[in-house]
N, CA, C and O atoms as a GROMACS GRO file, in nm:
protein
  568
    1THR      N    1  -0.475  -2.534  -1.820
    1THR     CA    2  -0.578  -2.491  -1.727
    1THR      C    3  -0.519  -2.480  -1.587
    1THR      O    4  -0.407  -2.525  -1.562
    2VAL      N    5  -0.592  -2.420  -1.499
    2VAL     CA    6  -0.548  -2.407  -1.360
    2VAL      C    7  -0.530  -2.544  -1.297
    2VAL      O    8  -0.434  -2.567  -1.225
    3ASP      N    9  -0.622  -2.635  -1.324
    3ASP     CA   10  -0.610  -2.770  -1.267
    3ASP      C   11  -0.483  -2.839  -1.313
    3ASP      O   12  -0.419  -2.910  -1.236
    4ASP      N   13  -0.445  -2.819  -1.439
    4ASP     CA   14  -0.319  -2.877  -1.489
    4ASP      C   15  -0.200  -2.820  -1.413
    4ASP      O   16  -0.108  -2.894  -1.377
    5PHE      N   17  -0.202  -2.690  -1.389
    5PHE     CA   18  -0.094  -2.627  -1.312
    5PHE      C   19  -0.085  -2.688  -1.172
    5PHE      O   20   0.024  -2.721  -1.125
    6ILE      N   21  -0.198  -2.704  -1.108
    6ILE     CA   22  -0.200  -2.757  -0.972
    6ILE      C   23  -0.141  -2.897  -0.966
    6ILE      O   24  -0.069  -2.930  -0.872
    7HIS      N   25  -0.168  -2.979  -1.065
    7HIS     CA   26  -0.116  -3.115  -1.066
    7HIS      C   27   0.035  -3.119  -1.092
    7HIS      O   28   0.100  -3.219  -1.062
    8MET      N   29   0.091  -3.011  -1.148
    8MET     CA   30   0.235  -3.006  -1.177
    8MET      C   31   0.316  -2.948  -1.063
    8MET      O   32   0.439  -2.946  -1.072
    9ARG      N   33   0.254  -2.900  -0.957
    9ARG     CA   34   0.325  -2.825  -0.855
    9ARG      C   35   0.442  -2.905  -0.798
    9ARG      O   36   0.441  -3.028  -0.792
   10SER      N   37   0.540  -2.830  -0.758
   10SER     CA   38   0.660  -2.886  -0.699
   10SER      C   39   0.647  -2.885  -0.548
   10SER      O   40   0.577  -2.801  -0.491
   11SER      N   41   0.713  -2.977  -0.484
   11SER     CA   42   0.712  -2.977  -0.337
   11SER      C   43   0.825  -2.891  -0.283
   11SER      O   44   0.844  -2.882  -0.161
   12ASP      N   45   0.899  -2.828  -0.372
   12ASP     CA   46   1.010  -2.742  -0.334
   12ASP      C   47   0.958  -2.628  -0.246
   12ASP      O   48   0.856  -2.567  -0.277
   13GLU      N   49   1.027  -2.600  -0.136
   13GLU     CA   50   0.982  -2.495  -0.045
   13GLU      C   51   1.057  -2.365  -0.070
   13GLU      O   52   1.139  -2.323   0.012
   14VAL      N   53   1.029  -2.303  -0.182
   14VAL     CA   54   1.088  -2.175  -0.216
   14VAL      C   55   1.005  -2.067  -0.150
   14VAL      O   56   0.883  -2.063  -0.167
   15THR      N   57   1.070  -1.980  -0.073
   15THR     CA   58   0.995  -1.877  -0.002
   15THR      C   59   1.054  -1.740  -0.030
   15THR      O   60   1.172  -1.726  -0.063
   16TYR      N   61   0.971  -1.641  -0.016
   16TYR     CA   62   1.011  -1.502  -0.032
   16TYR      C   63   1.123  -1.467   0.066
   16TYR      O   64   1.218  -1.398   0.031
   17TYR      N   65   1.110  -1.515   0.186
   17TYR     CA   66   1.207  -1.487   0.292
   17TYR      C   67   1.348  -1.532   0.254
   17TYR      O   68   1.445  -1.463   0.282
   18ASN      N   69   1.359  -1.648   0.190
   18ASN     CA   70   1.490  -1.702   0.155
   18ASN      C   71   1.563  -1.617   0.051
   18ASN      O   72   1.684  -1.631   0.034
   19TYR      N   73   1.492  -1.532  -0.019
   19TYR     CA   74   1.552  -1.445  -0.121
   19TYR      C   75   1.566  -1.301  -0.072
   19TYR      O   76   1.602  -1.212  -0.149
   20SER      N   77   1.536  -1.279   0.054
   20SER     CA   78   1.535  -1.144   0.109
   20SER      C   79   1.669  -1.105   0.169
   20SER      O   80   1.741  -1.188   0.225
   21ILE      N   81   1.700  -0.977   0.156
   21ILE     CA   82   1.814  -0.916   0.224
   21ILE      C   83   1.755  -0.849   0.348
   21ILE      O   84   1.665  -0.766   0.338
   22LEU      N   85   1.808  -0.886   0.463
   22LEU     CA   86   1.750  -0.844   0.590
   22LEU      C   87   1.849  -0.762   0.671
   22LEU      O   88   1.970  -0.766   0.649
   23GLN      N   89   1.794  -0.690   0.765
   23GLN     CA   90   1.877  -0.615   0.859
   23GLN      C   91   1.816  -0.634   0.997
   23GLN      O   92   1.693  -0.636   1.012
   24TYR      N   93   1.901  -0.648   1.096
   24TYR     CA   94   1.856  -0.664   1.234
   24TYR      C   95   1.895  -0.540   1.310
   24TYR      O   96   2.013  -0.505   1.316
   25LEU      N   97   1.796  -0.472   1.367
   25LEU     CA   98   1.823  -0.346   1.436
   25LEU      C   99   1.736  -0.337   1.561
   25LEU      O  100   1.614  -0.346   1.554
   26ASN      N  101   1.801  -0.320   1.674
   26ASN     CA  102   1.731  -0.305   1.802
   26ASN      C  103   1.628  -0.415   1.827
   26ASN      O  104   1.516  -0.388   1.871
   27GLY      N  105   1.668  -0.537   1.800
   27GLY     CA  106   1.581  -0.650   1.828
   27GLY      C  107   1.473  -0.676   1.725
   27GLY      O  108   1.388  -0.762   1.746
   28ILE      N  109   1.475  -0.604   1.615
   28ILE     CA  110   1.372  -0.621   1.511
   28ILE      C  111   1.440  -0.653   1.379
   28ILE      O  112   1.538  -0.591   1.341
   29GLU      N  113   1.385  -0.752   1.310
   29GLU     CA  114   1.435  -0.790   1.179
   29GLU      C  115   1.358  -0.712   1.073
   29GLU      O  116   1.235  -0.712   1.072
   30TYR      N  117   1.431  -0.645   0.983
   30TYR     CA  118   1.372  -0.562   0.878
   30TYR      C  119   1.405  -0.618   0.741
   30TYR      O  120   1.515  -0.668   0.718
   31LEU      N  121   1.309  -0.609   0.651
   31LEU     CA  122   1.334  -0.642   0.511
   31LEU      C  123   1.397  -0.520   0.446
   31LEU      O  124   1.341  -0.411   0.451
   32VAL      N  125   1.512  -0.538   0.384
   32VAL     CA  126   1.576  -0.430   0.310
   32VAL      C  127   1.532  -0.436   0.164
   32VAL      O  128   1.489  -0.336   0.106
   33THR      N  129   1.544  -0.553   0.105
   33THR     CA  130   1.500  -0.575  -0.033
   33THR      C  131   1.491  -0.725  -0.056
   33THR      O  132   1.521  -0.805   0.032
   34ASN      N  133   1.451  -0.761  -0.174
   34ASN     CA  134   1.447  -0.900  -0.214
   34ASN      C  135   1.518  -0.909  -0.349
   34ASN      O  136   1.490  -0.830  -0.439
   35VAL      N  137   1.608  -1.004  -0.364
   35VAL     CA  138   1.685  -1.013  -0.488
   35VAL      C  139   1.596  -1.043  -0.608
   35VAL      O  140   1.635  -1.016  -0.722
   36LEU      N  141   1.478  -1.098  -0.585
   36LEU     CA  142   1.389  -1.129  -0.698
   36LEU      C  143   1.340  -1.004  -0.770
   36LEU      O  144   1.304  -1.011  -0.888
   37TYR      N  145   1.337  -0.891  -0.700
   37TYR     CA  146   1.293  -0.769  -0.766
   37TYR      C  147   1.383  -0.731  -0.882
   37TYR      O  148   1.340  -0.663  -0.976
   38ASP      N  149   1.508  -0.775  -0.877
   38ASP     CA  150   1.601  -0.748  -0.987
   38ASP      C  151   1.573  -0.836  -1.108
   38ASP      O  152   1.630  -0.814  -1.215
   39TYR      N  153   1.486  -0.934  -1.094
   39TYR     CA  154   1.459  -1.030  -1.200
   39TYR      C  155   1.312  -1.029  -1.246
   39TYR      O  156   1.265  -1.127  -1.303
   40GLU      N  157   1.242  -0.921  -1.220
   40GLU     CA  158   1.100  -0.915  -1.256
   40GLU      C  159   1.078  -0.937  -1.406
   40GLU      O  160   0.983  -1.006  -1.446
   41ASP      N  161   1.163  -0.880  -1.490
   41ASP     CA  162   1.146  -0.896  -1.635
   41ASP      C  163   1.161  -1.043  -1.676
   41ASP      O  164   1.084  -1.092  -1.759
   42GLU      N  165   1.258  -1.112  -1.619
   42GLU     CA  166   1.278  -1.254  -1.650
   42GLU      C  167   1.159  -1.337  -1.604
   42GLU      O  168   1.116  -1.430  -1.673
   43LEU      N  169   1.107  -1.305  -1.486
   43LEU     CA  170   0.989  -1.377  -1.437
   43LEU      C  171   0.870  -1.354  -1.529
   43LEU      O  172   0.795  -1.448  -1.560
   44LEU      N  173   0.851  -1.230  -1.572
   44LEU     CA  174   0.740  -1.198  -1.661
   44LEU      C  175   0.755  -1.268  -1.796
   44LEU      O  176   0.658  -1.318  -1.852
   45ASP      N  177   0.878  -1.272  -1.849
   45ASP     CA  178   0.903  -1.341  -1.976
   45ASP      C  179   0.871  -1.490  -1.968
   45ASP      O  180   0.833  -1.551  -2.067
   46ALA      N  181   0.888  -1.548  -1.850
   46ALA     CA  182   0.863  -1.691  -1.832
   46ALA      C  183   0.717  -1.722  -1.801
   46ALA      O  184   0.680  -1.839  -1.790
   47SER      N  185   0.635  -1.620  -1.789
   47SER     CA  186   0.496  -1.643  -1.749
   47SER      C  187   0.406  -1.679  -1.867
   47SER      O  188   0.439  -1.655  -1.983
   48VAL      N  189   0.294  -1.737  -1.833
   48VAL     CA  190   0.188  -1.768  -1.931
   48VAL      C  191   0.058  -1.710  -1.876
   48VAL      O  192   0.051  -1.674  -1.758
   49THR      N  193  -0.042  -1.701  -1.960
   49THR     CA  194  -0.172  -1.650  -1.916
   49THR      C  195  -0.262  -1.766  -1.879
   49THR      O  196  -0.280  -1.860  -1.957
   50LEU      N  197  -0.318  -1.758  -1.760
   50LEU     CA  198  -0.414  -1.857  -1.713
   50LEU      C  199  -0.554  -1.798  -1.718
   50LEU      O  200  -0.574  -1.680  -1.689
   51THR      N  201  -0.649  -1.880  -1.756
   51THR     CA  202  -0.789  -1.838  -1.753
   51THR      C  203  -0.861  -1.924  -1.650
   51THR      O  204  -0.859  -2.047  -1.658
   52LEU      N  205  -0.924  -1.858  -1.554
   52LEU     CA  206  -0.996  -1.928  -1.449
   52LEU      C  207  -1.142  -1.943  -1.488
   52LEU      O  208  -1.203  -1.852  -1.543
   53ASP      N  209  -1.197  -2.060  -1.458
   53ASP     CA  210  -1.341  -2.075  -1.479
   53ASP      C  211  -1.413  -2.006  -1.361
   53ASP      O  212  -1.347  -1.957  -1.269
   54GLU      N  213  -1.543  -2.004  -1.363
   54GLU     CA  214  -1.619  -1.930  -1.262
   54GLU      C  215  -1.593  -1.981  -1.120
   54GLU      O  216  -1.577  -1.901  -1.027
   55ALA      N  217  -1.589  -2.112  -1.103
   55ALA     CA  218  -1.565  -2.169  -0.970
   55ALA      C  219  -1.424  -2.135  -0.920
   55ALA      O  220  -1.405  -2.101  -0.803
   56GLN      N  221  -1.326  -2.142  -1.009
   56GLN     CA  222  -1.189  -2.107  -0.970
   56GLN      C  223  -1.177  -1.958  -0.939
   56GLN      O  224  -1.110  -1.919  -0.844
   57TYR      N  225  -1.243  -1.878  -1.020
   57TYR     CA  226  -1.242  -1.734  -0.995
   57TYR      C  227  -1.295  -1.702  -0.855
   57TYR      O  228  -1.235  -1.624  -0.782
   58LEU      N  229  -1.407  -1.762  -0.820
   58LEU     CA  230  -1.466  -1.738  -0.688
   58LEU      C  231  -1.377  -1.793  -0.576
   58LEU      O  232  -1.369  -1.734  -0.468
   59LYS      N  233  -1.310  -1.904  -0.602
   59LYS     CA  234  -1.223  -1.964  -0.501
   59LYS      C  235  -1.100  -1.877  -0.474
   59LYS      O  236  -1.060  -1.862  -0.359
   60TYR      N  237  -1.041  -1.818  -0.579
   60TYR     CA  238  -0.914  -1.748  -0.565
   60TYR      C  239  -0.926  -1.595  -0.557
   60TYR      O  240  -0.827  -1.526  -0.532
   61LYS      N  241  -1.047  -1.544  -0.578
   61LYS     CA  242  -1.067  -1.398  -0.572
   61LYS      C  243  -1.020  -1.346  -0.436
   61LYS      O  244  -1.066  -1.393  -0.332
   62TYR      N  245  -0.930  -1.248  -0.438
   62TYR     CA  246  -0.871  -1.185  -0.320
   62TYR      C  247  -0.781  -1.280  -0.240
   62TYR      O  248  -0.744  -1.249  -0.126
   63LYS      N  249  -0.747  -1.395  -0.296
   63LYS     CA  250  -0.668  -1.494  -0.223
   63LYS      C  251  -0.548  -1.543  -0.306
   63LYS      O  252  -0.542  -1.661  -0.340
   64PRO      N  253  -0.454  -1.455  -0.338
   64PRO     CA  254  -0.338  -1.502  -0.414
   64PRO      C  255  -0.257  -1.607  -0.338
   64PRO      O  256  -0.192  -1.692  -0.399
   65TRP      N  257  -0.262  -1.601  -0.206
   65TRP     CA  258  -0.190  -1.700  -0.124
   65TRP      C  259  -0.247  -1.840  -0.145
   65TRP      O  260  -0.172  -1.937  -0.144
   66LEU      N  261  -0.378  -1.852  -0.165
   66LEU     CA  262  -0.441  -1.982  -0.186
   66LEU      C  263  -0.404  -2.038  -0.323
   66LEU      O  264  -0.372  -2.156  -0.336
   67LEU      N  265  -0.407  -1.953  -0.424
   67LEU     CA  266  -0.366  -1.998  -0.558
   67LEU      C  267  -0.218  -2.034  -0.557
   67LEU      O  268  -0.178  -2.134  -0.618
   68ALA      N  269  -0.136  -1.955  -0.489
   68ALA     CA  270   0.007  -1.987  -0.479
   68ALA      C  271   0.028  -2.122  -0.412
   68ALA      O  272   0.113  -2.200  -0.455
   69TYR      N  273  -0.048  -2.149  -0.308
   69TYR     CA  274  -0.036  -2.279  -0.242
   69TYR      C  275  -0.076  -2.392  -0.336
   69TYR      O  276  -0.007  -2.493  -0.346
   70ASP      N  277  -0.189  -2.374  -0.405
   70ASP     CA  278  -0.236  -2.479  -0.496
   70ASP      C  279  -0.140  -2.499  -0.613
   70ASP      O  280  -0.118  -2.612  -0.656
   71LEU      N  281  -0.083  -2.390  -0.664
   71LEU     CA  282   0.008  -2.401  -0.779
   71LEU      C  283   0.149  -2.444  -0.742
   71LEU      O  284   0.208  -2.531  -0.806
   72TYR      N  285   0.202  -2.383  -0.636
   72TYR     CA  286   0.344  -2.397  -0.606
   72TYR      C  287   0.375  -2.469  -0.475
   72TYR      O  288   0.491  -2.498  -0.447
   73GLY      N  289   0.273  -2.499  -0.396
   73GLY     CA  290   0.295  -2.569  -0.271
   73GLY      C  291   0.344  -2.481  -0.159
   73GLY      O  292   0.387  -2.531  -0.055
   74ALA      N  293   0.340  -2.349  -0.177
   74ALA     CA  294   0.386  -2.256  -0.074
   74ALA      C  295   0.305  -2.127  -0.083
   74ALA      O  296   0.303  -2.062  -0.187
   75VAL      N  297   0.239  -2.091   0.025
   75VAL     CA  298   0.162  -1.967   0.025
   75VAL      C  299   0.253  -1.847   0.007
   75VAL      O  300   0.210  -1.743  -0.043
   76GLU      N  301   0.380  -1.860   0.046
   76GLU     CA  302   0.472  -1.747   0.035
   76GLU      C  303   0.507  -1.713  -0.110
   76GLU      O  304   0.567  -1.609  -0.136
   77CYS      N  305   0.471  -1.799  -0.202
   77CYS     CA  306   0.494  -1.767  -0.344
   77CYS      C  307   0.387  -1.674  -0.399
   77CYS      O  308   0.386  -1.645  -0.519
   78GLU      N  309   0.296  -1.628  -0.313
   78GLU     CA  310   0.193  -1.535  -0.359
   78GLU      C  311   0.254  -1.410  -0.420
   78GLU      O  312   0.196  -1.350  -0.510
   79PHE      N  313   0.372  -1.370  -0.371
   79PHE     CA  314   0.435  -1.249  -0.423
   79PHE      C  315   0.469  -1.265  -0.571
   79PHE      O  316   0.472  -1.166  -0.644
   80VAL      N  317   0.494  -1.387  -0.617
   80VAL     CA  318   0.521  -1.409  -0.759
   80VAL      C  319   0.396  -1.376  -0.840
   80VAL      O  320   0.403  -1.304  -0.939
   81LEU      N  321   0.283  -1.428  -0.797
   81LEU     CA  322   0.157  -1.401  -0.867
   81LEU      C  323   0.122  -1.252  -0.862
   81LEU      O  324   0.075  -1.196  -0.961
   82MET      N  325   0.144  -1.191  -0.747
   82MET     CA  326   0.111  -1.049  -0.734
   82MET      C  327   0.203  -0.964  -0.821
   82MET      O  328   0.158  -0.868  -0.884
   83THR      N  329   0.331  -0.998  -0.824
   83THR     CA  330   0.426  -0.923  -0.908
   83THR      C  331   0.392  -0.938  -1.055
   83THR      O  332   0.391  -0.840  -1.129
   84LEU      N  333   0.366  -1.060  -1.098
   84LEU     CA  334   0.335  -1.085  -1.238
   84LEU      C  335   0.209  -1.013  -1.284
   84LEU      O  336   0.196  -0.979  -1.401
   85ASN      N  337   0.117  -0.990  -1.191
   85ASN     CA  338  -0.010  -0.928  -1.226
   85ASN      C  339  -0.018  -0.782  -1.182
   85ASN      O  340  -0.126  -0.722  -1.180
   86SER      N  341   0.098  -0.725  -1.146
   86SER     CA  342   0.112  -0.582  -1.116
   86SER      C  343   0.020  -0.534  -1.004
   86SER      O  344  -0.044  -0.429  -1.016
   87ILE      N  345   0.013  -0.611  -0.898
   87ILE     CA  346  -0.066  -0.567  -0.783
   87ILE      C  347   0.020  -0.577  -0.657
   87ILE      O  348   0.117  -0.652  -0.651
   88ILE      N  349  -0.018  -0.499  -0.555
   88ILE     CA  350   0.053  -0.506  -0.428
   88ILE      C  351  -0.039  -0.541  -0.312
   88ILE      O  352   0.008  -0.570  -0.202
   89ASP      N  353  -0.168  -0.540  -0.335
   89ASP     CA  354  -0.265  -0.568  -0.230
   89ASP      C  355  -0.351  -0.687  -0.273
   89ASP      O  356  -0.405  -0.687  -0.383
   90PRO      N  357  -0.364  -0.788  -0.187
   90PRO     CA  358  -0.449  -0.902  -0.223
   90PRO      C  359  -0.592  -0.864  -0.260
   90PRO      O  360  -0.658  -0.939  -0.332
   91LYS      N  361  -0.640  -0.750  -0.212
   91LYS     CA  362  -0.776  -0.707  -0.247
   91LYS      C  363  -0.788  -0.673  -0.395
   91LYS      O  364  -0.898  -0.663  -0.449
   92ASP      N  365  -0.674  -0.654  -0.462
   92ASP     CA  366  -0.674  -0.628  -0.605
   92ASP      C  367  -0.663  -0.756  -0.687
   92ASP      O  368  -0.666  -0.752  -0.810
   93PHE      N  369  -0.651  -0.869  -0.620
   93PHE     CA  370  -0.640  -0.998  -0.689
   93PHE      C  371  -0.779  -1.044  -0.728
   93PHE      O  372  -0.842  -1.124  -0.659
   94ASP      N  373  -0.823  -0.993  -0.841
   94ASP     CA  374  -0.961  -1.010  -0.886
   94ASP      C  375  -0.958  -1.031  -1.038
   94ASP      O  376  -1.004  -0.946  -1.114
   95PHE      N  377  -0.904  -1.146  -1.080
   95PHE     CA  378  -0.881  -1.171  -1.222
   95PHE      C  379  -0.946  -1.302  -1.267
   95PHE      O  380  -0.949  -1.400  -1.193
   96LYS      N  381  -0.997  -1.299  -1.388
   96LYS     CA  382  -1.036  -1.424  -1.452
   96LYS      C  383  -0.925  -1.471  -1.545
   96LYS      O  384  -0.913  -1.590  -1.576
   97ARG      N  385  -0.842  -1.375  -1.589
   97ARG     CA  386  -0.722  -1.407  -1.669
   97ARG      C  387  -0.604  -1.344  -1.597
   97ARG      O  388  -0.607  -1.226  -1.560
   98MET      N  389  -0.500  -1.424  -1.576
   98MET     CA  390  -0.385  -1.374  -1.502
   98MET      C  391  -0.257  -1.440  -1.552
   98MET      O  392  -0.259  -1.541  -1.621
   99LYS      N  393  -0.149  -1.378  -1.514
   99LYS     CA  394  -0.017  -1.431  -1.546
   99LYS      C  395   0.028  -1.523  -1.433
   99LYS      O  396   0.004  -1.496  -1.316
  100ALA      N  397   0.094  -1.632  -1.470
  100ALA     CA  398   0.154  -1.725  -1.374
  100ALA      C  399   0.270  -1.793  -1.443
  100ALA      O  400   0.282  -1.790  -1.566
  101ILE      N  401   0.354  -1.854  -1.365
  101ILE     CA  402   0.467  -1.930  -1.418
  101ILE      C  403   0.442  -2.077  -1.389
  101ILE      O  404   0.399  -2.112  -1.279
  102LEU      N  405   0.468  -2.162  -1.488
  102LEU     CA  406   0.452  -2.305  -1.466
  102LEU      C  407   0.532  -2.347  -1.344
  102LEU      O  408   0.645  -2.302  -1.326
  103PRO      N  409   0.476  -2.431  -1.259
  103PRO     CA  410   0.547  -2.471  -1.136
  103PRO      C  411   0.688  -2.524  -1.161
  103PRO      O  412   0.780  -2.489  -1.088
  104ASN      N  413   0.706  -2.608  -1.261
  104ASN     CA  414   0.841  -2.660  -1.290
  104ASN      C  415   0.935  -2.549  -1.333
  104ASN      O  416   1.052  -2.550  -1.295
  105ASN      N  417   0.886  -2.454  -1.410
  105ASN     CA  418   0.970  -2.342  -1.454
  105ASN      C  419   1.004  -2.250  -1.338
  105ASN      O  420   1.116  -2.201  -1.329
  106LEU      N  421   0.908  -2.226  -1.249
  106LEU     CA  422   0.934  -2.138  -1.136
  106LEU      C  423   1.047  -2.193  -1.050
  106LEU      O  424   1.137  -2.119  -1.010
  107SER      N  425   1.043  -2.319  -1.023
  107SER     CA  426   1.147  -2.381  -0.942
  107SER      C  427   1.283  -2.367  -1.008
  107SER      O  428   1.382  -2.336  -0.942
  108ASN      N  429   1.289  -2.388  -1.139
  108ASN     CA  430   1.416  -2.374  -1.213
  108ASN      C  431   1.465  -2.230  -1.213
  108ASN      O  432   1.583  -2.205  -1.189
  109ILE      N  433   1.376  -2.137  -1.241
  109ILE     CA  434   1.413  -1.995  -1.247
  109ILE      C  435   1.461  -1.948  -1.110
  109ILE      O  436   1.565  -1.884  -1.098
  110LEU      N  437   1.384  -1.979  -1.007
  110LEU     CA  438   1.422  -1.936  -0.872
  110LEU      C  439   1.551  -2.003  -0.827
  110LEU      O  440   1.630  -1.944  -0.754
  111GLY      N  441   1.572  -2.126  -0.870
  111GLY     CA  442   1.698  -2.194  -0.838
  111GLY      C  443   1.818  -2.124  -0.901
  111GLY      O  444   1.921  -2.108  -0.836
  112ARG      N  445   1.804  -2.082  -1.026
  112ARG     CA  446   1.913  -2.009  -1.093
  112ARG      C  447   1.936  -1.874  -1.027
  112ARG      O  448   2.051  -1.832  -1.009
  113ILE      N  449   1.829  -1.805  -0.991
  113ILE     CA  450   1.842  -1.675  -0.926
  113ILE      C  451   1.912  -1.693  -0.790
  113ILE      O  452   2.000  -1.615  -0.754
  114TYR      N  453   1.871  -1.795  -0.717
  114TYR     CA  454   1.934  -1.818  -0.587
  114TYR      C  455   2.083  -1.850  -0.603
  114TYR      O  456   2.166  -1.798  -0.527
  115SER      N  457   2.116  -1.933  -0.701
  115SER     CA  458   2.257  -1.967  -0.724
  115SER      C  459   2.339  -1.843  -0.758
  115SER      O  460   2.450  -1.827  -0.709
  116ALA      N  461   2.282  -1.756  -0.840
  116ALA     CA  462   2.354  -1.634  -0.879
  116ALA      C  463   2.372  -1.538  -0.763
  116ALA      O  464   2.463  -1.455  -0.764
  117ASN      N  465   2.287  -1.549  -0.662
  117ASN     CA  466   2.291  -1.456  -0.548
  117ASN      C  467   2.324  -1.524  -0.416
  117ASN      O  468   2.310  -1.463  -0.311
  118SER      N  469   2.367  -1.648  -0.421
  118SER     CA  470   2.387  -1.724  -0.297
  118SER      C  471   2.494  -1.662  -0.207
  118SER      O  472   2.479  -1.663  -0.085
  119LEU      N  473   2.600  -1.610  -0.263
  119LEU     CA  474   2.704  -1.548  -0.180
  119LEU      C  475   2.647  -1.428  -0.105
  119LEU      O  476   2.669  -1.415   0.016
  120LEU      N  477   2.574  -1.343  -0.174
  120LEU     CA  478   2.511  -1.227  -0.111
  120LEU      C  479   2.413  -1.270  -0.002
  120LEU      O  480   2.417  -1.216   0.109
  121LEU      N  481   2.326  -1.365  -0.032
  121LEU     CA  482   2.225  -1.410   0.064
  121LEU      C  483   2.289  -1.479   0.185
  121LEU      O  484   2.248  -1.455   0.298
  122ASN      N  485   2.388  -1.563   0.162
  122ASN     CA  486   2.454  -1.632   0.273
  122ASN      C  487   2.533  -1.536   0.360
  122ASN      O  488   2.536  -1.550   0.482
  123THR      N  489   2.598  -1.438   0.298
  123THR     CA  490   2.670  -1.336   0.374
  123THR      C  491   2.572  -1.256   0.459
  123THR      O  492   2.600  -1.227   0.575
  124ASN      N  493   2.459  -1.221   0.401
  124ASN     CA  494   2.358  -1.147   0.476
  124ASN      C  495   2.309  -1.227   0.597
  124ASN      O  496   2.295  -1.171   0.705
  125ARG      N  497   2.284  -1.357   0.580
  125ARG     CA  498   2.237  -1.439   0.691
  125ARG      C  499   2.346  -1.452   0.798
  125ARG      O  500   2.315  -1.452   0.918
  126SER      N  501   2.471  -1.462   0.758
  126SER     CA  502   2.581  -1.469   0.854
  126SER      C  503   2.590  -1.338   0.933
  126SER      O  504   2.608  -1.339   1.055
  127ASP      N  505   2.578  -1.227   0.863
  127ASP     CA  506   2.580  -1.097   0.930
  127ASP      C  507   2.462  -1.084   1.026
  127ASP      O  508   2.475  -1.026   1.134
  128MET      N  509   2.347  -1.138   0.987
  128MET     CA  510   2.229  -1.131   1.074
  128MET      C  511   2.254  -1.208   1.204
  128MET      O  512   2.213  -1.162   1.311
  129LYS      N  513   2.320  -1.323   1.195
  129LYS     CA  514   2.348  -1.402   1.315
  129LYS      C  515   2.440  -1.324   1.409
  129LYS      O  516   2.423  -1.330   1.531
  130ILE      N  517   2.535  -1.253   1.354
  130ILE     CA  518   2.626  -1.172   1.435
  130ILE      C  519   2.549  -1.058   1.502
  130ILE      O  520   2.566  -1.033   1.621
  131GLU      N  521   2.465  -0.990   1.425
  131GLU     CA  522   2.388  -0.878   1.479
  131GLU      C  523   2.288  -0.924   1.585
  131GLU      O  524   2.262  -0.851   1.681
  132LEU      N  525   2.234  -1.044   1.568
  132LEU     CA  526   2.138  -1.097   1.664
  132LEU      C  527   2.202  -1.112   1.802
  132LEU      O  528   2.132  -1.102   1.904
  133LYS      N  529   2.331  -1.135   1.807
  133LYS     CA  530   2.402  -1.156   1.933
  133LYS      C  531   2.446  -1.026   2.000
  133LYS      O  532   2.514  -1.030   2.102
  134LYS      N  533   2.410  -0.914   1.944
  134LYS     CA  534   2.453  -0.786   2.000
  134LYS      C  535   2.338  -0.715   2.071
  134LYS      O  536   2.221  -0.730   2.035
  135ASP      N  537   2.374  -0.638   2.173
  135ASP     CA  538   2.274  -0.557   2.241
  135ASP      C  539   2.259  -0.424   2.166
  135ASP      O  540   2.334  -0.400   2.072
  136PRO      N  541   2.165  -0.337   2.204
  136PRO     CA  542   2.144  -0.210   2.132
  136PRO      C  543   2.268  -0.121   2.124
  136PRO      O  544   2.274  -0.034   2.037
  137ASN      N  545   2.366  -0.143   2.212
  137ASN     CA  546   2.490  -0.064   2.208
  137ASN      C  547   2.597  -0.126   2.119
  137ASN      O  548   2.706  -0.072   2.107
  138GLY      N  549   2.565  -0.240   2.057
  138GLY     CA  550   2.660  -0.304   1.967
  138GLY      C  551   2.753  -0.402   2.036
  138GLY      O  552   2.845  -0.453   1.972
  139ASN      N  553   2.733  -0.428   2.164
  139ASN     CA  554   2.816  -0.522   2.238
  139ASN      C  555   2.765  -0.664   2.222
  139ASN      O  556   2.644  -0.687   2.228
  140THR      N  557   2.855  -0.758   2.200
  140THR     CA  558   2.815  -0.898   2.188
  140THR      C  559   2.768  -0.946   2.325
  140THR      O  560   2.839  -0.930   2.425
  141ILE      N  561   2.650  -1.006   2.329
  141ILE     CA  562   2.593  -1.049   2.456
  141ILE      C  563   2.593  -1.201   2.473
  141ILE      O  564   2.576  -1.249   2.585
  142TRP      N  565   2.612  -1.276   2.367
  142TRP     CA  566   2.620  -1.421   2.379
  142TRP      C  567   2.680  -1.481   2.254
  142TRP      O  568   2.695  -1.603   2.245
   0.00000   0.00000   0.00000
């Protein structure tokens, strides 16, 4: 049940941002992609179907961030729920039956994905720090 999932949640702070490839351009940070998109099939294979009762349905309708917080301890994990249920807009989050990943499994899966991509992600963050120190002409300013 949903209540069982909530009681299993991890305190791990896994966020969408930490798996993102970013670019810094003219003082603005841009999302290029997220490495998790390469693992959508694996995430879907690890999912189970949850059935919400009426009170839970009303509580979480249009609020994937709230369910993500209750399940995983991080509102930023809403993208996992949205991806698993093939939606891109929270206004489409209107399900009594939905796909989700057990909190313990999500932490393990995301940990393996991060490990497999850590060099790429760390290199990207290092490059971002270098770009942050440059002015619009590419000159290092500090």
